NUVOPA-118027 format. One record per residue: x, y, z of N, C-alpha, C, O in turn; residue in three letters. Coordinates in steps of 0.1 Angstrom, whole numbers, plus 5000, padded with zeros to 4 digits. Example, Ala and Ser with C-alpha at 12.3 -4.5 7.8 and 13.67 -1.06 7.14 Angstrom:
<recs>
513249435078512349555078513249675078514249675085ALA/512849785071513749895071512950005079513450115080SER/
</recs>
This chain:
<recs>
486282348566485282328559483982408562482882398555TRP/484282478572482582558571482782668567481882748570ALA/484082738560484082768556483782848543483382948538SER/484282698539483582708523482082748515481782798505THR/481382678528479782718529479482808533478382858532LEU/480282868539479783068546480583098534481783068534VAL/479883158524480883228515480483338507480883388496ASP/479383368517478683548514477783558528477183468535THR/478083738530477283798541475283738543474683688552ASP/475083758533473683738528473183588528472483558518ASP/473283508537473383398540471783348554471483428563ILE/470983188553470683138559470882988562470782908553ALA/471082948574471882818572470482708578469782768587VAL/470082598575469182508578469982388583469982298574PHE/470582338594471082208598470382118600469282118606HIS/471182018593469981868596471281788595471281698587PHE/472081808599473681708600473481628609473381678620ALA/473281498609473581458627473781298623473581228613SER/474481268637473881098637473081028643472681068654MET/472480918636471380948640471380858658472480848664MET/470380808661470380708677471080648675472280678678SER/470680558670471880378669473080418665473980368672GLY/473480488658475180498658475280558673476180518681ASN/474680618675475380788688475680678698476680658705SER/474680618698474680498709476280378711476880358721GLU/476580338698477480278696478980368690479780308683ALA/479180488694480080508688479980718695479780818688ASP/480380708712480180768715480980948708480381058705PHE/482080918709483181028702483281038691484081118687ASP/482380948679481981028668480781098665480581158655ALA/480181098674478781128677479281238681479581308671ALA/479481278692480381418697480781488686480181588682TRP/481981418680482481538666481381578657481281698653ASP/480381458652479381518640477981648647477281738643VAL/477981568658476981648662476781768674475881838674ASN/477681758681478281928685479481978680479482098676VAL/480381908681481281998671481582008662482582088659LEU/480681918653480582058634479282148636478682228629ALA/479082108653477482258646478382358649478482458642GLN/479182328663479882458669480782528657480882648657ARG/481582448646482482498644481482568627481982638619THR/480582538626479782568618478882758621478582848614LEU/478682738636478082858641479482958641479283078638LEU/480882928645481883018648481383018636480283078637GLU/481882958619481983028606480683198606480883318606ALA/479583128607478383228609478983278619479283258608LEU/479483318630479383408639480383498629479983608628ARG/481283478622482583608615481783688608482483778604SER/480483688603480083728593479183858598478483838608LEU/478984018593478484128603477084108604476184178609PRO/477084028598475083988593473583938598472483928594SER/474783888618474183798626472983708614471883768613GLN/473183628608472283528594471983448603472783418612PRO/470583398601469583308607469883158606470283108595ARG/469783098618470582978614469682898622469582928634PHE/468882778615468082678621468582548624469582508617PHE/468182488632468082368638467582268644466782298653PHE/468082108641466682018644467281918654468081828651THR/466281958673466881888677465981768679465381728669SER/465681708692464681628689464181558703464981588711SER/463381498707462481448723463881338726464281298736THR/464281318714465381228726466281288738466781218746ALA/466481458737466881528747466181568758466581668765SER/464781488763464281508772464281368777465081368787LEU/463881308776464481148785463381078785462781058774GLY/462781028795461780908799460780998810459581018811SER/461481038814461181128829459981228826458981238833GLU/460581288815459581408811458381328809457381398813ALA/457981198803457081198801456081138814455081068811SER/456381158831455881128840455281278844454981278856LYS/455081398835454881548841454481588828453881688826TYR/454881498819454281598805455181718800455281828807GLY/456081678787457581728781456481868774455581868765ALA/457081968782456282098779457682158769458582078766THR/457882288765459282398762460282398770461482398767ASP/459682398787460382448799460582298811460482318823MET/460682138805460982078810462182028810462682008799THR/462981988821464582018818464681878813463881778816LYS/465981888805466181828792467681668806468681688814LEU/466881558802467181458810467681348802467381238807VAL/468581348788468581258783468881128786469581128796PRO/468680998781469480878786469480828776468480758774GLU/470580828765471380808751471980938748471781058751GLY/473080868742474380948739474181098726474681208726THR/472881018712472281068703471381248710471281358703TYR/470981208726469981298731470881418740470581538742GLY/472181328746473281438750473281538741472881658743PHE/473781488732474281528718473281668716473681788715THR/472081638717471381768711470581808721469481848717LYS/470981808738471181898746471781968745471182078743ALA/473481978747474582028744474382138731474982248732VAL/473882118721473282178705472282278711472582398711CYS/470882238719469982298725470382468730469882578728GLU/471282428737472282528748473082608737473082728739LEU/473682578727474582598720473882748713474282868714MET/472782678706472082768702471882888703472082978695LEU/471182888718470182948728471683058728471783138718ASN/472583058736473683108741474383138724475583178725GLU/473983128714474683178701474083298697474683398691TYR/472783278700471283358694471483518710471383648708SER/471783468720471683568732472483648727472183758723ARG/474183608725474883708723474783768709475283878706ARG/473883688699473883808687474783778677475183868670LYS/475383628677476183608672475683528656476383518646PHE/474283448660473283418649472083458654472083518665VAL/470983438648469383468649469383308647469083248636ASP/469583258657468983088656467783078663467383148673GLY/466982958655465882918659465582758654465782728643ARG/464982648669465682508667463782488666462982568669GLY/463582358662462482288665462882138672463182048665LEU/462882128682462781978686461581858682460481828685ARG/462881788673461581698665461081538673461981468678LEU/460081508675459281348679460181288672461381318671PRO/459481158665460281028658459581088645458381088648VAL/459981138628459481178619459081048610459880958610VAL/457981028602457580948595456780998586456481118587ILE/456380938576456580798572457580828564457280898554VAL/459480778565460680858562460580768541460480638539ARG/460680838534460480708522461580678518462680738519PRO/461380568512463280498508463580428516462680398524GLY/464880378515465180208523465980308540466680408542ALA/465480188550465680238566467480288568468580248566PRO/466480408572467980428583468080398600467280368609ASN/469580428601470380378613469280428629469380378640ALA/468380538625467480548636466780418641466280328635ALA/467080438660466580338666465180338665464480238668ALA/464480468662462980448657462680458646461880538642THR/463280378637463180408621461580298620460780328611GLY/461580218627460580128622459080158622457980098620CYS/459480328627457280368630457580438617456580498614PHE/458680448607458480488590457680288586456580258581SER/458880218589458780098585457579988588457379888582GLY/457080028595455679968595454880018590453879948590VAL/454580148583453780168574454580208557454180238546VAL/455280188560456480178545455880038541454980018533ARG/456579948546457279818540455679728540455379648531GLU/454979748548453779718543452879718535452179618531PRO/452879828532451979928519452979888507452379878496LEU/454279878506454779798497454679598492455279528484ALA/453879578500453479438501454979348507455179228503GLY/455479398513456679328521456279298536455279348541LYS/457079228542457379228557458079348563459079398558LYS/457379408578458079468583458579398594457679348601SER/459679378598460079358611460879468620461879518616VAL/459979488636460179568639460979518650461079398651VAL/462079618662462579558669462479608686463179588696PRO/461179668684460379758692459079618694458779518688LEU/458579688706457479638714455979688707455679798706PRO/455179558701454279688689453179768702452079818699LEU/453479778710452879878716453379998724452780078731ASP/454979978721455680068728455280238723455580288711LEU/454880298731454180448727455180548724456280528729GLN/455180678716456080778713455180878701454380848692ALA/455781018708455581108697456081118683457281128680PRO/454681108675455581168659454981278654454181348661VAL/455481318640454881398632455381308617456181208615THR/454681388610454681368595455881428588455781548589SER/457081408580457781458578457381588570458081688570TYR/455981568562455381688556454981778567454581888561GLN/454881798578454081838584455381958594455482078597VAL/456281838594457381918602458181988596458682088600ALA/458481938578459082048567458182188565458682278560ALA/457082188569456382368561456782408580457482508580ASP/456682368590456782418600458482468601458782568607ASN/459382378595460582458593461282578589462082648593MET/460182568575460082708566459682808572460082918572ILE/458382738582457782868591458182948601458183078601LYS/458882858611459682878621460882998615461083108620LEU/461682918601462283028597462083188592462883288593MET/460983178587460283318583459983378595459783498594ASP/459883338608458983408623460083548624461283528623VAL/459483678626459983748632460883748637460583678647ASP/462083778638462583758653462483778664462683698673GLN/461983938667460783988679460283928685460183938697GLU/459583808674457683768681458783578686458183478690ALA/460183568684460683458700460983488710461183608712LEU/461083418719461983458733463083418732463383378721SER/463983398742465083398746465183218745466383168745VAL/464483148745464983008742463982998731462783018729ASP/464982958724464882948704464682798700464682768688ARG/464382688712464182598706462282558708461582588718MET/462082518699460282528700460482368695461182298688TYR/458982348706458882118702458182148692457782258688MET/458082028687457182038671455781998678455681898685GLN/454682068675453781958676453281788671452981748660PRO/453381728681452881598676451781528681450781568687SER/452081398677450781308680451281188687452381158682LEU/451081118695451180998703450680888699449480858700THR/451680788695450680698691451980558692453080558697THR/451280478686452280308691452780248672452580298661THR/453180158674453580108655452479998658452579918650LEU/451579968665450379838662449379978663448279928667ALA/449280088662448380158659448480248642447480278635GLU/449880288638450180288627450280178613450180198601LEU/450380028623449779938612448479928606448179888595TYR/447679968617446079938620445680048606444880028596ALA/446680208610446280288600446280238584445580248574SER/447480178587448180128572447280018563447280018551ALA/446479928572446179828569444579848566443979768560GLU/443979978570442680048566442980068553442380038543GLN/444480168552444480268535444180158524443580158514TYR/445280028533445179908520444279848514444279798503ALA/443079878525442179788524440979918518440279858510LYS/440780018519440480118512440680068496439780008490ALA/442280088490442480128478442979988477444179988476LYS/442279858477442679778468443879668472443879558467GLY/444779728482446179678483446279568491445479538501LEU/447379498486447879398494448879398500449979408494GLU/448879388517449479418527450279348537449979268545LEU/451479398533452779328543452279298557451379348564GLY/452879218560452979158574453579218583454579268577PRO/453679228597454579368608454579178620453879098626VAL/455779228617456779058630457479128640458679138638GLU/456979178653457779238659458979118669458479038676ALA/460679138667461279078669462479158681463579218681ALA/461379118691462479288701463879248705464379148707VAL/464279398706465879378707465579488718464979588718ASP/466479408729466579518739467679628744467779678756PRO/468379658733469079778726467679868723466979908732VAL/467579878715466279948710465479998714464980108714ALA/465279868719463679908729464079988741463180038747THR/465780008748466280108759466680208755466980298763ARG/466880238741466980318736465980468735466180578739ILE/464780408727463280438723462680458737461980558742VAL/463080338742461880388760462680458770462780428782GLY/463380528765464880628776464080778767464380898769GLY/463280738759462380878754461180958755460280938746MET/460980998760460081088763458681038755458781068743THR/457280958760456680948752455180998747454180938743SER/455481178751454781248744454981368749455781388758SER/454381448742454981648742454281748741453681738730THR/454081848746453181948746453982058733455182078731ASP/452982098727453682208712452782318714452682388704GLY/452382348721451682438721452582578719452182668711SER/453582588726453982668727454482718712454782828710ARG/454682638703455382598690453782678677453882758668ALA/452382598685451482638686450782798677450282848667LYS/451382828694450782978693451783078686451583198688ALA/453183018677453983138669453183078650453483148640ILE/452582998650451482948639452082808638451682758627GLY/452882708645453482588639452182518642451182558649LEU/452482428636451182288629451882158633453082128633ASP/450482078636450781928643449981878633449381948625GLY/449781688633449481658628448481608638448781618650ASP/446681528632445781538632445481388642444881368653GLU/446181278631445481168634446881058628447881098621SER/446780928631447780818622447080848613447580938606ALA/445980818609445280778596445580898585445580868573ASP/445881008589446181128583447281118578447481098566GLY/448081118586450181058582449980988574449881028562ILE/449980858576448780718566448780788548449380728539VAL/448080898547446980918538448280998530448480968519GLU/449281108537450081188533450781118528450881148516LEU/451581008532452680918527452380838517453280768512TYR/451080838512450580738504450480878495451280898486ALA/449580958496449781088487450781118479450681178468ARG/452081088485453181178481454581058475455681098471ASP/454280928476454680798475454580668470455480578469ASN/453180658469452180548463451780588453450980518447LEU/
</recs>
């Protein structure tokens, strides 16, 4: 299948396809096939080209594990994932660096925190409620979240993340280091803080806000609790990438584009 996609020497690839955290934890073999082997197949197809094509990959802060929170998670933090999804992403990070070191591809990657506020229907990610706690209430609907409302996680708006992906793809290869993975600058927040920002926006705009209810699921809490709660994106900022400033700003970006 990869050869049908890589059909010209003049090509650059953004690789986003992945099983999410909940599904990966439920099916290890499928996560290995989809998240790891599929990336290797795609990289091998690109390797056959003479042009050293640019290849962009999105990893996740799930690759870091909760231990990273104790020391401050930077790009130099050891990867100790506590879930299958994070494990597969850690493997793919090493793969990206090796294929770049060998000059098979000109790789670059962004380690994403929880990306919010995702429009549309909820997905299978254990962190999906970080979008749902804003999206559903602003639509006047009830949001039932499987995590404690005070659980901290690093987040980014999808708008800022998308802009950074394009910026990173355009950075000159000479400006990149041996480690081609960069930590997306993030904002540490909680579900309660995001809901409060949605409440503030709804009040200012005269919208009827739906309620939020915590129905804590131990599996989802273990998965998300096994991820780092904060990150340091200063290395990414040094090459021109940006981060969100506040939960209020993230809610306003979502409302601007979707309400």
